[in-house]
ZABALUM-957977 format. One line per field, with one value per residue (C-alpha): residue number from 1; residue in one letter; z, x negated, y negated. Coordinates in nm, 4 decimals, always signed. Each point is the difference from the previous one (the first is absolute). Layout:
BEGIN
i <- (NUM:...) .
aa <- (a:...) .
c3 <- (Z:...) .
c1 <- (X:...) .
c2 <- (Y:...) .
***
This chain:
BEGIN
i <- (1:2:3:4:5:6:7:8:9:10:11:12:13:14:15:16:17:18:19:20:21:22:23:24:25:26:27:28:29:30:31:32:33:34:35:36:37:38:39:40:41:42:43:44:45:46:47:48:49:50:51:52:53:54:55:56:57:58:59:60:61:62:63:64:65:66:67:68:69:70:71:72:73:74:75:76:77:78:79:80:81:82:83:84:85:86:87:88:89:90:91:92:93:94:95:96:97:98:99:100:101:102:103:104:105:106:107:108:109:110:111:112:113:114:115:116:117:118:119:120:121:122:123:124:125:126:127:128:129:130:131:132:133:134:135:136:137:138:139:140:141:142:143:144:145:146:147:148:149:150:151:152:153:154:155:156:157:158:159:160:161:162:163:164:165:166:167:168:169:170:171:172:173:174:175:176:177:178:179:180:181:182:183:184:185:186:187:188:189:190:191:192:193:194:195:196:197:198:199:200:201:202:203:204:205:206:207:208:209:210:211:212:213:214:215:216:217:218:219:220:221:222:223:224:225:226:227:228:229:230:231:232:233:234:235:236:237:238:239:240:241:242:243:244:245:246:247:248:249:250:251:252:253:254:255:256:257:258:259:260:261:262:263:264:265:266:267:268:269:270:271:272:273:274:275:276:277:278:279:280:281:282:283:284:285:286:287:288:289:290:291:292:293:294:295:296:297:298:299:300:301:302:303:304:305:306:307:308:309:310:311:312:313:314:315:316:317:318:319:320:321:322:323:324:325:326:327:328:329:330:331:332:333:334:335:336:337:338:339:340:341:342:343:344:345:346:347:348:349:350:351:352:353:354:355:356:357:358:359:360:361:362:363:364:365:366:367:368:369:370:371:372:373:374:375:376:377:378:379:380:381:382:383:384:385:386:387:388:389:390:391:392:393:394:395:396:397:398:399:400:401:402:403:404:405:406:407:408:409:410:411:412:413:414:415:416:417:418:419:420:421:422:423:424:425:426:427:428:429) .
aa <- (m:k:i:n:l:k:q:d:k:l:i:n:n:t:i:w:s:l:s:g:k:i:a:a:m:l:f:t:v:l:l:d:i:i:i:a:r:f:l:t:v:g:e:y:a:e:w:v:y:f:f:s:i:l:t:m:l:f:y:i:g:w:l:g:i:n:a:s:a:k:v:y:v:s:k:t:a:g:v:t:d:r:a:n:c:i:g:a:s:l:i:l:r:t:g:v:s:i:a:v:g:i:l:i:i:i:i:m:p:l:l:s:v:h:l:g:y:p:d:k:y:p:e:l:k:t:l:l:q:m:s:a:f:l:v:i:l:n:s:f:t:e:f:f:k:e:i:c:i:g:l:e:k:y:k:n:l:f:l:i:s:v:c:e:y:g:g:y:l:l:f:s:i:l:t:l:c:i:s:h:n:v:r:s:v:a:f:g:y:m:i:s:g:t:g:i:l:f:l:g:m:g:i:l:q:r:d:a:g:f:r:y:s:h:m:d:t:a:y:k:e:y:i:k:p:v:l:k:y:a:l:p:i:a:v:i:g:l:g:s:l:v:l:i:e:m:d:t:f:m:l:g:l:f:s:t:k:a:e:v:a:a:y:s:i:v:k:n:l:c:s:k:a:t:h:v:n:y:a:l:t:v:g:t:v:t:s:l:s:v:i:t:a:e:n:f:e:e:k:k:r:e:f:h:k:v:y:r:v:n:l:w:i:t:i:i:v:s:a:a:l:m:l:i:g:p:a:a:i:l:f:l:y:g:t:k:y:a:e:a:g:i:i:i:r:l:l:v:p:y:y:a:m:q:g:i:s:n:f:c:s:a:f:l:d:f:r:g:k:a:r:l:r:s:i:c:y:v:s:i:i:i:i:n:l:l:l:n:y:l:w:i:p:l:y:g:a:k:g:a:a:l:a:t:d:l:s:l:i:p:y:t:v:f:v:i:i:s:s:f:r:q:f:y:k:r:n:k:q) .
c3 <- (-4.3104:+0.1577:+0.3464:-0.0534:-0.1018:+0.3149:+0.2148:-0.1680:+0.0610:+0.3630:+0.0499:-0.1707:+0.2030:+0.3216:-0.0893:-0.0786:+0.3108:+0.2198:-0.1393:+0.0760:+0.3522:+0.0717:-0.1250:+0.2100:+0.3056:-0.0384:-0.0617:+0.2981:+0.2432:-0.1179:+0.0418:+0.3473:+0.0974:-0.1360:+0.1819:+0.3261:-0.0363:-0.1155:+0.2830:+0.3745:+0.1649:+0.1045:-0.3485:-0.1624:+0.2466:-0.0963:-0.3699:+0.0434:+0.2306:-0.2636:-0.2746:+0.1880:+0.0022:-0.3653:-0.0978:+0.1661:-0.1946:-0.3180:+0.0553:+0.0640:-0.3146:-0.2111:+0.1189:-0.1857:-0.3407:-0.1323:+0.0738:-0.1261:-0.3243:-0.0457:+0.0204:-0.2517:-0.2411:+0.0011:-0.1413:-0.2756:-0.3686:-0.2831:-0.0204:+0.0820:+0.2904:+0.1515:-0.0484:+0.1636:+0.2993:+0.0508:-0.0592:+0.2504:+0.2563:-0.0577:+0.0578:+0.3274:+0.0976:-0.0598:+0.1851:+0.3059:+0.0210:-0.0049:+0.2560:+0.2383:-0.0448:+0.0958:+0.3088:+0.1064:-0.0309:+0.2175:+0.2617:+0.0538:+0.1190:+0.2598:+0.1199:+0.0256:+0.3547:+0.1066:-0.1802:+0.1780:-0.1496:+0.0996:+0.3113:-0.1202:-0.3778:-0.0840:-0.3814:-0.0034:-0.0857:-0.3053:-0.1126:+0.0311:-0.2161:-0.2637:+0.0213:-0.2032:-0.3105:+0.0715:+0.0226:-0.3307:-0.1812:+0.1536:-0.0964:-0.3667:+0.0231:+0.1333:-0.2597:-0.2859:+0.1485:+0.0498:-0.3581:-0.1237:+0.2008:-0.1325:-0.3581:+0.0693:-0.1050:+0.2353:-0.1720:+0.0685:+0.3580:+0.0372:-0.1473:+0.2301:+0.3102:-0.0752:-0.0766:+0.3059:+0.2623:-0.1739:+0.0031:+0.3710:+0.0640:-0.2303:+0.0829:+0.3747:+0.0081:-0.1902:+0.2308:+0.3099:-0.1222:-0.0245:+0.3411:+0.2645:+0.1240:-0.0279:-0.2464:-0.2549:-0.0393:-0.0592:-0.2706:-0.1664:-0.0097:-0.1505:-0.2812:-0.0890:+0.0128:-0.2367:-0.2516:+0.0169:-0.0681:-0.3408:-0.0681:+0.0817:-0.2256:-0.2815:+0.0472:-0.0063:-0.3336:-0.1608:+0.1190:+0.1433:-0.3102:+0.2048:-0.1801:+0.0998:-0.3681:+0.0235:+0.2695:-0.0610:+0.2273:+0.1180:+0.2359:+0.2538:+0.0283:+0.1645:+0.2704:+0.2242:-0.0100:+0.0489:+0.2966:+0.1407:-0.0105:+0.1447:+0.3267:+0.1392:-0.1183:+0.1908:+0.3132:-0.0538:-0.0493:+0.3363:+0.1529:-0.1775:+0.1323:+0.3530:-0.0423:-0.1705:+0.1835:+0.3081:+0.2138:-0.0997:+0.0476:+0.3485:+0.0944:-0.1041:+0.2343:+0.3005:-0.0072:-0.0357:-0.3190:+0.0281:+0.0028:-0.2989:-0.1976:+0.0748:-0.0729:-0.3233:-0.1368:+0.0518:-0.1282:-0.3091:-0.0733:+0.0486:-0.2101:-0.2804:+0.0130:-0.1052:-0.3291:-0.1114:+0.0539:-0.1513:-0.3141:-0.0533:+0.0701:-0.2409:-0.2738:+0.0254:+0.1537:-0.2964:-0.2120:+0.2626:-0.0135:-0.2548:+0.0791:-0.2248:-0.0318:-0.2889:+0.1784:+0.3551:+0.0407:-0.1593:+0.2312:+0.3002:-0.0753:-0.0584:+0.3306:+0.1999:-0.1708:+0.0758:+0.3567:+0.0614:-0.1474:+0.2169:+0.3074:-0.0642:-0.0515:+0.3337:+0.1814:-0.1455:+0.0716:+0.3531:+0.0724:-0.1317:+0.2156:+0.3061:-0.0455:-0.1426:+0.0688:+0.3344:-0.1300:-0.3188:+0.1975:+0.2136:-0.3081:-0.2053:+0.2599:+0.2733:+0.3660:+0.1070:-0.1423:+0.1610:+0.1529:-0.3487:-0.0256:+0.2768:-0.1372:-0.3492:+0.1156:+0.1583:-0.3299:-0.2268:+0.0468:-0.1205:-0.3202:-0.0534:+0.0352:-0.2207:-0.2647:-0.0144:+0.0414:-0.2596:-0.2852:+0.1158:+0.0536:-0.3471:-0.1531:+0.1848:-0.1143:-0.3635:+0.0585:+0.1217:+0.3657:+0.1481:+0.1983:+0.1540:+0.1317:+0.1001:+0.2674:+0.1473:-0.0226:+0.2662:+0.2490:-0.0628:+0.0845:+0.3254:+0.1242:-0.0978:+0.1599:+0.3209:+0.0436:-0.0892:+0.2504:+0.2735:-0.0739:-0.1300:+0.3310:+0.1780:-0.2440:-0.2545:-0.3397:+0.1016:+0.0887:-0.3342:-0.1831:+0.1790:-0.0533:-0.3724:-0.0245:+0.1859:-0.1781:-0.3417:+0.0800:-0.0516:-0.3277:-0.1409:+0.0739:-0.1531:-0.3343:-0.0457:+0.0493:-0.2149:-0.2903:-0.0080:+0.0205:-0.3335:-0.1600:+0.2511:-0.0643:-0.3734:+0.0564:+0.1963:-0.2749) .
c1 <- (-0.9213:+0.2930:-0.0964:-0.3598:+0.1156:+0.2128:-0.2916:-0.2333:+0.2519:+0.0384:-0.3769:-0.0458:+0.2798:-0.1492:-0.3496:+0.1176:+0.2181:-0.2747:-0.2559:+0.2264:+0.0689:-0.3674:-0.0904:+0.2775:-0.1111:-0.3650:+0.0807:+0.2365:-0.2370:-0.2916:+0.2067:+0.1081:-0.3644:-0.0978:+0.2861:-0.0934:-0.3627:+0.0753:+0.2439:-0.0191:+0.1820:+0.2777:+0.0363:-0.0049:+0.2678:+0.2145:-0.0353:+0.0971:+0.2879:+0.1262:-0.0559:+0.2153:+0.2802:-0.0682:+0.0176:+0.3396:+0.1121:-0.1305:+0.2339:+0.2923:-0.0855:-0.0069:+0.3524:-0.0358:+0.0391:-0.3439:+0.0335:+0.3597:-0.1027:-0.2763:+0.2487:+0.2426:-0.2731:-0.1429:+0.3305:+0.0466:-0.0157:-0.0368:-0.1332:+0.3270:+0.0874:-0.3447:+0.0077:+0.3428:-0.1141:-0.3237:+0.1774:+0.2759:-0.2556:-0.2118:+0.3024:+0.0721:-0.3661:-0.0180:+0.3218:-0.0761:-0.3620:+0.0963:+0.2788:-0.2304:-0.2718:+0.2399:+0.1151:-0.3610:-0.0815:+0.3009:-0.0148:-0.3582:-0.1584:+0.2767:-0.0771:-0.3728:+0.0307:+0.1374:-0.2764:-0.3026:-0.0344:-0.1800:-0.1682:-0.0992:+0.0038:-0.0644:+0.0219:+0.3121:+0.2556:-0.1954:-0.0519:+0.3725:+0.0808:-0.2412:+0.1554:+0.3059:-0.2135:-0.1991:+0.3212:+0.1333:-0.3268:-0.0318:+0.3571:-0.0810:-0.3347:+0.1693:+0.2765:-0.2505:-0.1726:+0.3249:+0.1102:-0.3350:+0.0593:+0.3535:-0.1231:-0.3090:-0.2300:-0.2784:-0.2769:+0.1991:+0.0576:-0.3759:-0.0610:+0.2502:-0.1332:-0.3630:+0.0782:+0.2251:-0.2339:-0.3130:+0.1555:+0.0782:-0.3638:-0.1563:+0.2166:+0.0085:-0.3807:-0.0174:+0.2483:-0.1715:-0.3326:+0.1622:+0.1642:-0.0368:+0.3584:+0.3060:+0.1825:-0.2777:+0.0891:+0.3667:-0.1013:-0.2071:+0.3051:+0.2138:-0.2485:-0.0195:+0.3794:+0.0510:-0.2372:+0.1821:+0.3323:-0.1256:-0.1794:+0.3090:+0.2300:-0.2515:-0.0120:+0.3798:+0.0077:-0.3050:-0.0041:+0.3465:+0.1637:+0.2183:+0.1439:+0.2969:+0.0956:+0.0414:+0.2665:+0.3714:+0.2979:-0.0129:-0.2857:+0.2663:+0.0985:-0.3362:+0.0194:+0.2536:-0.1489:-0.3581:+0.1116:+0.2175:-0.2819:-0.2381:+0.1950:-0.0879:-0.3587:+0.0013:+0.1053:-0.2905:-0.2231:+0.1092:-0.0937:-0.3350:-0.0786:+0.0801:-0.2270:-0.2805:-0.0078:+0.2223:-0.2753:-0.2494:+0.2654:+0.0928:-0.3664:-0.0382:+0.2822:-0.0747:-0.3717:-0.3378:-0.1568:-0.2791:+0.2557:+0.1796:-0.3233:-0.1206:+0.3351:+0.0495:-0.3343:+0.0980:+0.3566:-0.1315:-0.2467:+0.2636:+0.2569:-0.2496:-0.0938:+0.3579:-0.0758:-0.1774:+0.3209:+0.2105:-0.2112:+0.0806:+0.3669:+0.0224:-0.1730:+0.2287:+0.3392:+0.1529:-0.0262:+0.2108:+0.2858:+0.2102:+0.0638:+0.2317:+0.0975:-0.2435:-0.3062:+0.0868:-0.2651:-0.2684:+0.0801:+0.0088:-0.3514:-0.1210:+0.1461:-0.1612:-0.3338:-0.0060:+0.1168:-0.2907:-0.2534:+0.1381:-0.0202:-0.3667:-0.0772:+0.1653:-0.2010:-0.3326:+0.0606:+0.1229:-0.3175:-0.2136:+0.1813:-0.0340:-0.3702:-0.1592:+0.2640:-0.1395:-0.3572:+0.1189:+0.1920:-0.3029:-0.2198:+0.2438:+0.1639:-0.2620:-0.0210:+0.2535:+0.2695:-0.1312:+0.3378:+0.1393:-0.2189:+0.2033:+0.3377:-0.0603:+0.0153:+0.3374:+0.1383:-0.1172:+0.3373:+0.1716:-0.2049:+0.0649:+0.3764:+0.0083:-0.2077:+0.2356:+0.3319:-0.0697:-0.0064:+0.3193:+0.1707:-0.0884:+0.1272:+0.3323:+0.0350:-0.0372:+0.2581:+0.2462:-0.0225:-0.1150:+0.3242:-0.0587:-0.3453:+0.0932:+0.2270:-0.2849:-0.2359:+0.2067:-0.1496:-0.3442:+0.1250:+0.1637:-0.2754:-0.2845:+0.1511:+0.0852:-0.3383:-0.1937:+0.2031:-0.0698:-0.3621:-0.1722:+0.0236:-0.1426:-0.2553:-0.0636:-0.1296:-0.0099:+0.3692:+0.0808:-0.1888:+0.1843:+0.3362:-0.0690:-0.0924:+0.3030:+0.2536:-0.0975:+0.0446:+0.3808:-0.0028:-0.2955:+0.1681:+0.3256:-0.1430:-0.2092:+0.3027:+0.2225:-0.2435:-0.0423:+0.3781:+0.0340:-0.1285:+0.1424:+0.3570:-0.0339:-0.1223:+0.3152:+0.2310) .
c2 <- (+2.2038:-0.1864:+0.1205:-0.1093:-0.3474:-0.0253:+0.1127:-0.2505:-0.2767:+0.1041:+0.0011:-0.3376:-0.1561:+0.1316:-0.1219:-0.3532:-0.0096:+0.1429:-0.2436:-0.2942:+0.1208:+0.0635:-0.3469:-0.1554:+0.1964:-0.0995:-0.3667:-0.0115:+0.1696:-0.2154:-0.3158:+0.1093:+0.0538:-0.3419:-0.1730:+0.1756:-0.1097:-0.3570:-0.0683:+0.0445:+0.2901:-0.2398:-0.1482:+0.3435:+0.1148:-0.2997:+0.0863:+0.3659:-0.0984:-0.2434:+0.2552:+0.2526:-0.2588:-0.0796:+0.3678:+0.0291:-0.3060:+0.1674:+0.2954:-0.2334:-0.1933:+0.3168:+0.0973:+0.3293:-0.1670:+0.0907:+0.3715:+0.0073:-0.1689:+0.2581:+0.2868:-0.1542:-0.1084:+0.3533:+0.1267:-0.2598:+0.0855:-0.2483:-0.3557:-0.1754:+0.2284:-0.0467:-0.3758:-0.0199:+0.2017:-0.1959:-0.3322:+0.0749:+0.1156:-0.3099:-0.2235:+0.1803:-0.0183:-0.3742:-0.0816:+0.2115:-0.1188:-0.3671:+0.0540:+0.1877:-0.2633:-0.2802:+0.1911:+0.0561:-0.3720:-0.0842:+0.2774:+0.1173:-0.3290:-0.0251:+0.3540:-0.0698:-0.1337:+0.3392:+0.1903:-0.1441:-0.3498:-0.2191:+0.1416:+0.3477:-0.0536:-0.3700:+0.0429:+0.2155:-0.2698:-0.1145:+0.3589:+0.0757:-0.3018:+0.1297:+0.3470:-0.1074:-0.0456:+0.3148:+0.2049:-0.1358:+0.0711:+0.3474:+0.0952:-0.0621:+0.1785:+0.3122:-0.0335:+0.0102:+0.3043:+0.1907:-0.0702:+0.1331:+0.3186:+0.0393:-0.0330:+0.2134:-0.2859:+0.1004:-0.1949:-0.3152:+0.1110:+0.0393:-0.3465:-0.1698:+0.1797:-0.0863:-0.3647:-0.0322:+0.1414:-0.1201:-0.3466:+0.0240:+0.0887:-0.2582:-0.2990:+0.0715:+0.0127:-0.3295:-0.1725:+0.1443:-0.1376:-0.3425:+0.0206:+0.2727:+0.0181:+0.2219:-0.2257:+0.0481:+0.3677:-0.0861:-0.2493:+0.2729:+0.2269:-0.2760:-0.0661:+0.3684:+0.0440:-0.2925:+0.1558:+0.3343:-0.1744:-0.1132:+0.3273:+0.2068:-0.1998:+0.0355:+0.3776:+0.0272:-0.1798:+0.1589:+0.3605:+0.0668:-0.1457:-0.2356:-0.3014:-0.2099:+0.0057:+0.3788:-0.0332:-0.0104:-0.0610:+0.3627:-0.0966:-0.0990:+0.3654:+0.0729:-0.2657:+0.1744:+0.3545:-0.1265:-0.2091:+0.2798:+0.2564:-0.2598:-0.0171:+0.3467:-0.0522:-0.3289:+0.1893:+0.2372:-0.3042:-0.1371:+0.3334:-0.0152:-0.3444:+0.1159:+0.3005:-0.1926:-0.3313:-0.0014:+0.1505:-0.2708:-0.2660:+0.1242:+0.0287:-0.3624:-0.0949:+0.2199:+0.0784:-0.1716:-0.1319:+0.2564:+0.2843:-0.1492:-0.0314:+0.3541:+0.1623:-0.1937:+0.1184:+0.3641:-0.0411:-0.1726:+0.2814:+0.2717:-0.1856:-0.0524:+0.3684:+0.0809:-0.1767:+0.3164:+0.1989:-0.2737:-0.0016:+0.3675:-0.0689:-0.2911:+0.1945:+0.3021:-0.0731:-0.1873:+0.3146:+0.1803:-0.2516:+0.1905:+0.3678:+0.1995:+0.3649:+0.0323:-0.1398:+0.1071:+0.2703:-0.2169:-0.2918:+0.2302:+0.1290:-0.3530:-0.1205:+0.2809:-0.0552:-0.3727:+0.0616:+0.2404:-0.2429:-0.2800:+0.2234:+0.0802:-0.3694:-0.0743:+0.2681:-0.1166:-0.3698:+0.0779:+0.1957:-0.2854:-0.2571:+0.2204:+0.0800:-0.3139:-0.2651:-0.1269:-0.0311:-0.1694:-0.2637:-0.0851:-0.0311:-0.2080:-0.2239:-0.0227:+0.0909:-0.2635:+0.2306:+0.3199:+0.0896:+0.0543:+0.3112:+0.1630:-0.1033:+0.1356:+0.3609:-0.0674:-0.1319:+0.2823:+0.1823:-0.3177:+0.0050:+0.3722:-0.0311:-0.3084:+0.1730:+0.2984:-0.1809:-0.2709:+0.2517:+0.1711:-0.3360:-0.1273:+0.3236:-0.0329:-0.3619:+0.1002:+0.2720:-0.2639:+0.1050:-0.3302:-0.0338:+0.3412:-0.0752:-0.3566:+0.1491:+0.2017:-0.2956:-0.1751:+0.2483:-0.1493:-0.3472:+0.1063:+0.2322:-0.2331:-0.3087:+0.1824:+0.1681:-0.3153:-0.1996:+0.2575:+0.0885:-0.3150:-0.1890:+0.3077:+0.1410:-0.2754:+0.1127:+0.3681:-0.0132:-0.1613:+0.2762:+0.2808:-0.1720:-0.0258:+0.3688:+0.1302:-0.2206:+0.1372:+0.3714:+0.0340:-0.1888:+0.1961:+0.3322:-0.1222:-0.1206:+0.3150:+0.2251:-0.2239:-0.0112:+0.3782:+0.0441:-0.1816:+0.3192:+0.2451:-0.1154:+0.0491:+0.3558:+0.0770:-0.1240) .
***
C-alpha cells in the first residue's frame, strides 16, 4: 500500500510537471513564431540577440540562490523551520536581485556601444536599460518555481508556469499589435513578470504555509548555508549561460543578422525540447534527495527506472527533431528562415546531451554534489568560448552548432558516471 502511494505521488508529480513544461514550451514556441512573423528578419535578429544577453543576465541575477533554496527547503520539517528557510532565502533573493538590477542599469547601457549599438542594433541601448527590471522580475519568478519543486507542490508549479509563459504570449501579442517594434515584446515580458510576482507571493502564503509571523530569530541560521551552497551553483549557472546563449551572442557580434535569426530559431526549439526531460526530472528527483541504508535499494531501483525513461524520451524526441524538424520550421516560420532547417540537424546532439545530463545533474545537486560538478562545468565554458571564437567567423551558424555539441561531451560523460557512482560506492561499503 505504501509503495503504491509513493508511485501514485511520483506519477502525479510528473504529470503536473510535464503539463507545465509542455504548456511553457508551446507558449514560447508560438510566441517566437509570432515575433518572427510580426517583425522583419533584422528586427527579429535584434530581439533574439538582445534576448541572448538578457538570458545571461538572468543567470547572473539568480546567483544560484533559487536552486540552493530549493535544496534546503526540501529538507525542512515543521512550520517554523520551513518559514525560517523560505524567509531567509527570500531576503537573500530580494537583496541580490536589487543589487544586480542596479549594476545592470549602470553598466549595460555603457557597454551597448561595444555590442552593436547603434549601427547594427538601433534599439539595443533601450532594451538593455529595460533588462534591469526584467532580471529582477525573472529572479523572483524562478524563486517561486524552485520553492514549489522543493516542497513538491507541483500543481502550484504548473500554475506559475502557465501564467508566466501564457502572460508572455498574451501581453507581447497585445503590445506588438499596438506597436510593431522590438521594445513591445520587452514590455509584454515586464507586464507578465509583474503579475507573477504577486501570484508567487500569494502561493507562498496560501499553499506553502509561509507567514512572516511563523518565523523566529533562527531564520538567520539559514542565510549563510543557503548563500554558501548557492556559490557553486552560480558557477554552474555561468557555465549554463555560456552553453545556452554564448553562441547566439557571438553570432550577433561576428556574423550576419540572417545567421543569428536562423540559428536562434533552432536553438530555441532544441532548448524547449529539453522541457520534456526536465518535467520528468522535476517530478522525480526530489524523492531521491534523501538516501539512507534502509531505503538504499528502493532508491537505487527508482533512479535506474527514471534514468531509462528519460533516455527513451531523449531518443524519441531526437528522432522527431531529426526527421520532421526542417519541414516544421519551414511551415511555422516561413521560407525566409529556410537555413534553420539545415542547422537543426546539427544541434540534435546538443539536445540529446542536455536531455540526459540535466537529470543526472539535478540528482547530484540534491545529493549535495553541486561543487563536484561545478568544477567539471568549467570545461564547457573554456571549450565553448574557444570553439565559437574560432569557428563562427569561418562557418557562421554551422560552426556555432558544432562548437555547442563538442563542448558538452566531457560534462555529460562526467555527470552520468558521477550519478551512477552514488549507488556504486554504497555497494562497496
